VOBASE-497053 format. One record per residue (C-alpha): x, y negated, z negated. Coordinates in steps of 0.02 Angstrom, whole numbers, padded with zeros to 5 digits, always signed. Example, Ala and Ser with C-alpha at 12.3 -4.5 7.8 and 13.67 -1.06 7.14 Angstrom:
2
+00615+00225-00390
+00684+00053-00357
END
This chain:
359
+01563-04877+05903
+01463-04722+05851
+01406-04602+05981
+01235-04632+06052
+01213-04444+06082
+01287-04289+06003
+01375-04151+06105
+01286-04000+06037
+01394-03884+06142
+01544-03939+06038
+01625-03829+05908
+01530-03834+05743
+01676-03911+05646
+01692-04051+05778
+01503-04078+05770
+01509-04087+05579
+01649-04214+05587
+01551-04327+05707
+01400-04317+05591
+01500-04357+05439
+01590-04503+05519
+01426-04585+05558
+01405-04660+05385
+01228-04631+05319
+01225-04674+05134
+01044-04669+05072
+00950-04816+05147
+01068-04825+05290
+01015-04671+05389
+00945-04763+05542
+01099-04748+05650
+01118-04562+05624
+00926-04536+05641
+00934-04629+05805
+01074-04518+05870
+00986-04358+05816
+00820-04412+05894
+00902-04465+06060
+00998-04305+06069
+00856-04184+06032
+00735-04270+06155
+00844-04203+06297
+00790-04025+06261
+00626-03977+06348
+00586-03831+06229
+00578-03953+06080
+00432-04068+06031
+00516-04213+05939
+00422-04319+05813
+00493-04465+05712
+00428-04529+05544
+00534-04677+05484
+00710-04600+05476
+00654-04418+05471
+00658-04318+05632
+00554-04161+05660
+00592-04053+05811
+00486-03897+05838
+00461-03756+05966
+00289-03711+06026
+00321-03540+06100
+00156-03462+06042
+00242-03346+05919
+00142-03264+05785
+00238-03348+05644
+00329-03507+05610
+00473-03549+05495
+00538-03717+05440
+00726-03755+05426
+00765-03919+05342
+00912-04028+05291
+00938-04208+05235
+01044-04330+05335
+01092-04453+05192
+01239-04448+05077
+01292-04526+04914
+01405-04682+04928
+01577-04673+05011
+01724-04657+04890
+01869-04687+05013
+01832-04514+05085
+01792-04556+05269
+01841-04523+05402
+01844-04338+05384
+02009-04237+05387
+02042-04056+05439
+02177-03981+05326
+02258-03816+05292
+02255-03757+05109
+02296-03587+05041
+02286-03508+05215
+02113-03585+05248
+02054-03723+05362
+01969-03852+05253
+01853-03994+05312
+01869-04141+05188
+01763-04294+05175
+01597-04369+05118
+01449-04266+05176
+01545-04111+05224
+01464-04011+05084
+01309-04112+05049
+01254-04079+05179
+01305-04124+05356
+01389-03954+05389
+01216-03880+05364
+01140-04012+05474
+01265-03973+05612
+01213-03787+05603
+01033-03842+05620
+01066-03951+05769
+01167-03825+05864
+01038-03690+05839
+00895-03806+05882
+00973-03841+06049
+01021-03662+06088
+00877-03554+06026
+00752-03574+06169
+00672-03406+06149
+00675-03370+05961
+00575-03228+05884
+00467-03356+05784
+00423-03535+05811
+00539-03651+05720
+00517-03820+05643
+00680-03908+05624
+00675-04050+05496
+00807-04185+05472
+00751-04303+05332
+00806-04458+05241
+00825-04525+05063
+00861-04361+04974
+00999-04432+04863
+00894-04568+04784
+00729-04589+04690
+00615-04443+04731
+00474-04569+04773
+00579-04614+04929
+00621-04434+04985
+00584-04411+05169
+00528-04232+05148
+00410-04287+05012
+00346-04424+05126
+00313-04296+05264
+00224-04179+05141
+00109-04321+05090
+00076-04405+05257
+00105-04269+05387
+00088-04100+05294
+00039-04017+05463
+00218-04048+05523
+00284-03939+05383
+00165-03790+05406
+00260-03624+05403
+00259-03452+05330
+00433-03471+05260
+00565-03606+05242
+00756-03620+05230
+00839-03776+05157
+01016-03789+05217
+01080-03859+05054
+01254-03801+05002
+01250-03631+04924
+01421-03562+04965
+01343-03475+05115
+01240-03360+05004
+01054-03350+04982
+00987-03443+04829
+00803-03409+04811
+00675-03539+04758
+00723-03646+04609
+00683-03675+04431
+00561-03811+04381
+00615-03954+04269
+00524-04055+04134
+00582-04190+04019
+00492-04232+03855
+00518-04350+03711
+00501-04295+03532
+00462-04442+03422
+00500-04447+03232
+00435-04589+03128
+00490-04661+02964
+00493-04824+02867
+00626-04955+02892
+00729-05015+02740
+00897-05091+02694
+01030-04955+02689
+01078-05014+02515
+00903-04966+02454
+00863-04812+02560
+00734-04754+02436
+00624-04899+02492
+00611-04822+02662
+00599-04655+02753
+00741-04608+02869
+00670-04554+03038
+00840-04497+03100
+00861-04375+02956
+00699-04290+03018
+00786-04254+03185
+00874-04102+03104
+00713-03997+03119
+00683-04006+03306
+00873-03995+03333
+00874-03838+03226
+00736-03767+03334
+00835-03806+03488
+00994-03729+03417
+00905-03568+03385
+00806-03563+03547
+00831-03408+03651
+00795-03447+03836
+00691-03322+03930
+00751-03224+04083
+00603-03203+04202
+00594-03096+04357
+00512-03183+04505
+00507-03099+04677
+00652-02987+04630
+00766-03125+04563
+00804-03160+04380
+00784-03342+04331
+00865-03397+04169
+00768-03536+04081
+00851-03669+03968
+00793-03794+03840
+00912-03930+03776
+00925-04096+03691
+01002-04215+03812
+00977-04392+03737
+00937-04459+03566
+00898-04642+03518
+00883-04713+03344
+00928-04858+03233
+00951-05042+03260
+01094-05084+03146
+01222-05001+03031
+01139-05070+02875
+00959-05025+02920
+00869-04861+02880
+00797-04814+03051
+00606-04800+03060
+00611-04713+03230
+00707-04573+03312
+00672-04509+03489
+00748-04347+03557
+00738-04315+03742
+00736-04130+03790
+00754-04050+03962
+00664-03887+03996
+00713-03789+04150
+00575-03662+04179
+00556-03513+04293
+00452-03536+04458
+00326-03414+04389
+00263-03554+04273
+00170-03709+04333
+00189-03878+04248
+00040-03851+04137
+00109-03686+04073
+00283-03765+04043
+00203-03907+03942
+00104-03781+03839
+00262-03692+03801
+00352-03848+03744
+00204-03897+03632
+00206-03722+03558
+00396-03728+03527
+00380-03900+03444
+00214-03874+03356
+00183-04007+03227
+00294-04137+03313
+00239-04286+03416
+00290-04244+03597
+00262-04339+03758
+00300-04270+03934
+00392-04403+04032
+00440-04317+04197
+00421-04149+04280
+00445-04057+04446
+00380-03887+04475
+00491-03748+04539
+00480-03641+04692
+00454-03453+04715
+00583-03376+04835
+00457-03264+04925
+00584-03127+04945
+00444-03000+04954
+00391-03074+05122
+00453-02984+05284
+00527-03148+05348
+00626-03167+05187
+00686-02989+05185
+00746-03006+05363
+00831-03168+05322
+00928-03091+05172
+00978-02944+05283
+01044-03061+05418
+01151-03153+05295
+01227-02996+05231
+01234-03068+05055
+01151-03029+04888
+01022-03162+04846
+01037-03262+04683
+00913-03366+04587
+00934-03555+04599
+00936-03626+04424
+00937-03807+04478
+00796-03900+04561
+00802-03931+04751
+00682-03985+04885
+00627-03806+04915
+00501-03852+04782
+00417-03971+04905
+00386-03828+05023
+00321-03721+04876
+00198-03855+04832
+00124-03831+05005
+00115-03644+04975
+00274-03606+05078
+00403-03493+04996
+00578-03560+05024
+00764-03517+04993
+00924-03620+04993
+01058-03567+05114
+01199-03675+05179
+01389-03697+05190
+01487-03774+05048
+01509-03751+04862
+01372-03853+04773
+01494-03897+04639
+01590-04000+04770
+01437-04100+04815
+01458-04286+04773
+01639-04260+04725
+01768-04385+04787
+01866-04236+04856
+01710-04161+04939
+01772-04022+05055
+01727-03847+05116
+01808-03701+05204
+01758-03709+05387
+01727-03519+05389
+01570-03551+05289
+01500-03662+05426
+01525-03523+05556
+01454-03384+05441
+01297-03486+05406
+01267-03519+05591
+01298-03332+05631
+01172-03275+05499
+01036-03397+05549
+01061-03358+05732
+01046-03171+05703
+00889-03190+05596
+00802-03303+05724
+00858-03200+05875
+00824-03019+05813
END
């Protein structure tokens, strides 16, 4: 039977293993959310609020500033990689198993610090949320931002997503668009009777092949943009000249641009072509010019890097809260069947966050 309460005095590796071994694939977070809620309600310095399977625990010490520290409690499906294992590899202790990287080691750090930091230098809102690994419409942090935005209020936020225990500031935005090319259908034996839409695809593909992505400085970090074709659909049969071709492109844009500016850029790049925006998510500024962020970077003892991928820091940014990613584990190991991380990264993240919040 899973534990009904967590021992937050336990070693971080042991705590991480307990969290991982409580299976919480997206949609099945209730058992873990129950345990987290029950555990945190024992600490008098924390106000604990539950929203579905998201748990918010916050201090109310009357500090001049508040920071938010968040992590999701769900995982992708199990792939014969639970229960967790502690192994030795190349002279390192490695914790192996689903959720170790993405992102229960980060959640373990959050929980231990939430229990122990009773007199932090800022007020802290600890957020443990559900449904991160599935459709964004279900995302627990998104739900909180829509329904209870006051619970997320802060001057600065840290998302404990895996970042190899280094600071990754903000994130790029992402936009998908479809370029539609039209023609006239005909039998392939008589192609002159039609107009081949697929042949027209070479022009936007040529634009993409020659596209030089911008490198844009935002709050002291350099964000590299990208624009690529990712999917193309055309044709109905091998003996029919296609009358339609659709190229899907993905634009990753620096957080200095908003969605309207990103769309304008795409329409400029593909001027003269029919283009339709199908999906977008704006990026997040890292806010490294803020005193809280500067102190955080100093406490980690690492050089900050720009986050090229999109993460939930953007949900904080949409509320006007600068945010960074900082957590144990190599993001390239997230979702892998052999998901694993060096345990030293768990300890180093905990040490850095503790130093930042206690200075």
